[in-house]
ROGUMI-758697 format. One record per residue (C-alpha): residue in one letter; x, y, z. Coordinates in nm, 4 decimals, decimal comma. Layout:
REM ROGUMI-758697
(rec 'A'; (X; Y; Z));
...
//
This chain:
REM ROGUMI-758697
(rec 'X'; (-7,0681; 9,9794; -19,3556));
(rec 'X'; (-7,1952; 9,9724; -19,7145));
(rec 'X'; (-7,2395; 10,3132; -19,8710));
(rec 'X'; (-7,3587; 10,4223; -20,2057));
(rec 'X'; (-7,6105; 10,6200; -20,4003));
(rec 'X'; (-7,8665; 10,3260; -20,3891));
(rec 'X'; (-8,0448; 10,4815; -20,6923));
(rec 'X'; (-8,2160; 10,2322; -20,6944));
(rec 'X'; (-8,1082; 9,9774; -20,4429));
(rec 'X'; (-8,1271; 9,6171; -20,5657));
(rec 'X'; (-8,0438; 9,2536; -20,4892));
(rec 'X'; (-7,6792; 9,3128; -20,5824));
(rec 'X'; (-7,6433; 9,5277; -20,2766));
(rec 'X'; (-7,7871; 9,2669; -20,0570));
(rec 'X'; (-7,5600; 9,0062; -20,2271));
(rec 'X'; (-7,2562; 9,2334; -20,1305));
(rec 'X'; (-7,3673; 9,2634; -19,7722));
(rec 'X'; (-7,4394; 8,8839; -19,7353));
(rec 'X'; (-7,1010; 8,7876; -19,8883));
(rec 'X'; (-6,9153; 9,0253; -19,6678));
(rec 'X'; (-7,1039; 8,8981; -19,3583));
(rec 'X'; (-7,0263; 8,5403; -19,4464));
(rec 'X'; (-6,6498; 8,5950; -19,5351));
(rec 'X'; (-6,5648; 8,8103; -19,2258));
(rec 'X'; (-6,8252; 8,6872; -18,9700));
(rec 'X'; (-6,9641; 9,0349; -18,9478));
(rec 'X'; (-7,2264; 9,0932; -18,6678));
(rec 'X'; (-7,4006; 9,3838; -18,8463));
(rec 'X'; (-7,4001; 9,5699; -19,1708));
(rec 'X'; (-7,5166; 9,9381; -19,1860));
(rec 'X'; (-7,6360; 10,0745; -19,5222));
(rec 'X'; (-7,5434; 10,4425; -19,5721));
(rec 'X'; (-7,7043; 10,6247; -19,8683));
(rec 'X'; (-7,4965; 10,9173; -19,9998));
(rec 'X'; (-7,6280; 11,2698; -20,0346));
(rec 'X'; (-7,3899; 11,3906; -20,2926));
(rec 'X'; (-7,1310; 11,1373; -20,4083));
(rec 'X'; (-6,8134; 11,3438; -20,4649));
(rec 'X'; (-6,7015; 11,1224; -20,7575));
(rec 'X'; (-7,0403; 11,1754; -20,9393));
(rec 'X'; (-7,0982; 11,5527; -20,9026));
(rec 'X'; (-7,3032; 11,5742; -21,2229));
(rec 'X'; (-7,5423; 11,2918; -21,1252));
(rec 'X'; (-7,8948; 11,3968; -21,0384));
(rec 'X'; (-8,0139; 11,1405; -20,7790));
(rec 'X'; (-8,3692; 11,0391; -20,6804));
(rec 'X'; (-8,4932; 11,2353; -20,3786));
(rec 'X'; (-8,3321; 11,1312; -20,0472));
(rec 'X'; (-8,6589; 11,0249; -19,9017));
(rec 'X'; (-8,7486; 10,8062; -20,2107));
(rec 'X'; (-8,4131; 10,6347; -20,1759));
(rec 'X'; (-8,4570; 10,5788; -19,8036));
(rec 'X'; (-8,7961; 10,4250; -19,8688));
(rec 'X'; (-8,6618; 10,1982; -20,1342));
(rec 'X'; (-8,3758; 10,0950; -19,9010));
(rec 'X'; (-8,6216; 10,0258; -19,6214));
(rec 'X'; (-8,8130; 9,7933; -19,8523));
(rec 'X'; (-8,4885; 9,6167; -19,9699));
(rec 'X'; (-8,3806; 9,5556; -19,6169));
(rec 'X'; (-8,7214; 9,4678; -19,4667));
(rec 'X'; (-8,6633; 9,0994; -19,4404));
(rec 'X'; (-8,2964; 9,1080; -19,3666));
(rec 'X'; (-8,1431; 9,0212; -19,0263));
(rec 'X'; (-7,8543; 9,2121; -18,8673));
(rec 'X'; (-7,8716; 9,5171; -19,1021));
(rec 'X'; (-7,9790; 9,8700; -19,0513));
(rec 'X'; (-8,0168; 10,1960; -19,2423));
(rec 'X'; (-7,8236; 10,5117; -19,1403));
(rec 'X'; (-7,9113; 10,8475; -19,2932));
(rec 'X'; (-7,6232; 11,0467; -19,1583));
(rec 'X'; (-7,4861; 11,1453; -19,4978));
(rec 'X'; (-7,8261; 11,2753; -19,6006));
(rec 'X'; (-7,8393; 11,5045; -19,3012));
(rec 'X'; (-7,4822; 11,6326; -19,3383));
(rec 'X'; (-7,3992; 11,9387; -19,5355));
(rec 'X'; (-7,1759; 11,9161; -19,8359));
(rec 'X'; (-7,0470; 11,6075; -20,0287));
(rec 'X'; (-7,0575; 11,2596; -19,8744));
(rec 'X'; (-6,7058; 11,1675; -19,7875));
(rec 'X'; (-6,6496; 10,8073; -19,6672));
(rec 'X'; (-6,3804; 10,9081; -19,4230));
(rec 'X'; (-6,6133; 11,1546; -19,2445));
(rec 'X'; (-6,8784; 10,8862; -19,2103));
(rec 'X'; (-6,6313; 10,6286; -19,0707));
(rec 'X'; (-6,4974; 10,8903; -18,8181));
(rec 'X'; (-6,8542; 10,9562; -18,7052));
(rec 'X'; (-6,9291; 10,5800; -18,6825));
(rec 'X'; (-6,6169; 10,5264; -18,4795));
(rec 'X'; (-6,7466; 10,7634; -18,2045));
(rec 'X'; (-7,0801; 10,5791; -18,1885));
(rec 'X'; (-6,9599; 10,2198; -18,1235));
(rec 'X'; (-6,7491; 10,0734; -17,8449));
(rec 'X'; (-6,3663; 10,1288; -17,8878));
(rec 'X'; (-6,3066; 9,7454; -17,9266));
(rec 'X'; (-6,5518; 9,7199; -18,2271));
(rec 'X'; (-6,3784; 9,6502; -18,5557));
(rec 'X'; (-6,5080; 9,8448; -18,8560));
(rec 'X'; (-6,5261; 9,7119; -19,2099));
(rec 'X'; (-6,6070; 9,9001; -19,5317));
(rec 'X'; (-6,7820; 9,7089; -19,8149));
(rec 'X'; (-6,7019; 9,8365; -20,1601));
(rec 'X'; (-6,7690; 9,6990; -20,5062));
(rec 'X'; (-6,4742; 9,5876; -20,7092));
(rec 'X'; (-6,5686; 9,8581; -20,9714));
(rec 'X'; (-6,4712; 10,1275; -20,7106));
(rec 'X'; (-6,1135; 10,0002; -20,6657));
(rec 'X'; (-5,9546; 10,1729; -20,9454));
(rec 'X'; (-6,0626; 10,5179; -20,8145));
(rec 'X'; (-6,0114; 10,4268; -20,4475));
(rec 'X'; (-5,6665; 10,5812; -20,4094));
(rec 'X'; (-5,8257; 10,9180; -20,5079));
(rec 'X'; (-6,0890; 10,9075; -20,2408));
(rec 'X'; (-6,0427; 11,1763; -19,9723));
(rec 'X'; (-5,7924; 11,0464; -19,7172));
(rec 'X'; (-5,7975; 10,6976; -19,8647));
(rec 'X'; (-5,5105; 10,5858; -19,6280));
(rec 'X'; (-5,7103; 10,6982; -19,3332));
(rec 'X'; (-6,0148; 10,5054; -19,4573));
(rec 'X'; (-5,8058; 10,1898; -19,4734));
(rec 'X'; (-5,6766; 10,2644; -19,1177));
(rec 'X'; (-6,0248; 10,3139; -18,9814));
(rec 'X'; (-6,1938; 10,0186; -19,1527));
(rec 'X'; (-6,0840; 9,6922; -19,2971));
(rec 'X'; (-6,1959; 9,7137; -19,6692));
(rec 'X'; (-6,4037; 9,4210; -19,8031));
(rec 'X'; (-6,4053; 9,4175; -20,1882));
(rec 'X'; (-6,6952; 9,2384; -20,3503));
(rec 'X'; (-6,6482; 9,1135; -20,7025));
(rec 'X'; (-6,8482; 9,2951; -20,9718));
(rec 'X'; (-6,9083; 9,1832; -21,3181));
(rec 'X'; (-6,7442; 9,4213; -21,5610));
(rec 'X'; (-6,4970; 9,5702; -21,3183));
(rec 'X'; (-6,2061; 9,5671; -21,5690));
(rec 'X'; (-6,0156; 9,8807; -21,4657));
(rec 'X'; (-5,6889; 9,8035; -21,2937));
(rec 'X'; (-5,6271; 9,8784; -20,9313));
(rec 'X'; (-5,2901; 10,0336; -20,8419));
(rec 'X'; (-5,2128; 9,8978; -20,4945));
(rec 'X'; (-4,8808; 10,0899; -20,5238));
(rec 'X'; (-5,0764; 10,4143; -20,4681));
(rec 'X'; (-5,1124; 10,2994; -20,1028));
(rec 'X'; (-4,8496; 10,2728; -19,8222));
(rec 'X'; (-4,6861; 9,9475; -19,7417));
(rec 'X'; (-4,8950; 9,9388; -19,4261));
(rec 'X'; (-5,2215; 9,9698; -19,6127));
(rec 'X'; (-5,1522; 9,7153; -19,8932));
(rec 'X'; (-5,1879; 9,3959; -19,6763));
(rec 'X'; (-5,5258; 9,5191; -19,5465));
(rec 'X'; (-5,6491; 9,5847; -19,9084));
(rec 'X'; (-5,5257; 9,2408; -20,0128));
(rec 'X'; (-5,6910; 9,0769; -19,7179));
(rec 'X'; (-6,0325; 9,2185; -19,8127));
(rec 'X'; (-6,0455; 9,0921; -20,1687));
(rec 'X'; (-6,3266; 8,8421; -20,1988));
(rec 'X'; (-6,3017; 8,5873; -20,4949));
(rec 'X'; (-6,6763; 8,5203; -20,5053));
(rec 'X'; (-6,9608; 8,4945; -20,7545));
(rec 'X'; (-7,0916; 8,8282; -20,8580));
(rec 'X'; (-7,4493; 8,9433; -20,9436));
(rec 'X'; (-7,4459; 9,0971; -21,2904));
(rec 'X'; (-7,6668; 9,4049; -21,1962));
(rec 'X'; (-7,5950; 9,7717; -21,1360));
(rec 'X'; (-7,8097; 10,0682; -21,0508));
(rec 'X'; (-7,7016; 10,2380; -21,3796));
(rec 'X'; (-7,8302; 9,9497; -21,5861));
(rec 'X'; (-8,1501; 9,9333; -21,3847));
(rec 'X'; (-8,2215; 10,2995; -21,4313));
(rec 'X'; (-8,1737; 10,2630; -21,8038));
(rec 'X'; (-8,3974; 9,9615; -21,8315));
(rec 'X'; (-8,6709; 10,1189; -21,6207));
(rec 'X'; (-8,6484; 10,4410; -21,8371));
(rec 'X'; (-8,7167; 10,2117; -22,1367));
(rec 'X'; (-9,0263; 10,0715; -21,9562));
(rec 'X'; (-8,8678; 9,7273; -21,9031));
(rec 'X'; (-8,9538; 9,5113; -21,5995));
(rec 'X'; (-8,6725; 9,4787; -21,3495));
(rec 'X'; (-8,8649; 9,2710; -21,0954));
(rec 'X'; (-8,5950; 8,9971; -21,1016));
(rec 'X'; (-8,3483; 9,2439; -20,9406));
(rec 'X'; (-8,5714; 9,3604; -20,6551));
(rec 'X'; (-8,7509; 9,1912; -20,3659));
(rec 'X'; (-9,1294; 9,1767; -20,4397));
(rec 'X'; (-9,2211; 9,4694; -20,2118));
(rec 'X'; (-8,9527; 9,6904; -20,3698));
(rec 'X'; (-9,0362; 9,5870; -20,7273));
(rec 'X'; (-9,4044; 9,6717; -20,6588));
(rec 'X'; (-9,3061; 10,0027; -20,5119));
(rec 'X'; (-9,0925; 10,0949; -20,8103));
(rec 'X'; (-9,3740; 9,9920; -21,0545));
(rec 'X'; (-9,6446; 10,1704; -20,8684));
(rec 'X'; (-9,4517; 10,4939; -20,8417));
(rec 'X'; (-9,3256; 10,4753; -21,2057));
(rec 'X'; (-8,9787; 10,5466; -21,0833));
(rec 'X'; (-8,7055; 10,6213; -21,3413));
(rec 'X'; (-8,9590; 10,6172; -21,6309));
(rec 'X'; (-8,9072; 10,8678; -21,8929));
(rec 'X'; (-9,1958; 11,1262; -21,9089));
//
């Protein structure tokens, strides 16, 4: 499972999914856009339908991936632990679950709702992100959780792109086509997404 705001989705998200699939021989990656990320309560996101459409364009040519809108249809903030519990009920009992997160999320991970339960439900896979400088305190987790966190750290090349940077560049009227598949780049340009009025 790879969750996030996806505002906008970009090739860095595909890179994370591909690296995780390669490293852990994953059969499938499900992308889960958040309705209201609890750690970004002040952020105003693009409309849910717009983000779903952009994600569909991002994933159009990808194999063994899907898009799941469960957090967009659920009331209240989007807590990862709730989504993992729901996913657990939808797959066979023997299915192993994995949670793909960017390295930039690690510092705040111990403060996620029921972080220990998240690690119990799904093996974390941590994808390297450029600029992820904040230290991660593994000591905030139990001795049982620490080896699972260590196992999931991927020492791999990172794409130096973030949704925050893309929104800022698009607001300035800059082209970001290099960070989108052609169909998604054309959609963003045609719709004038993230442009300042």
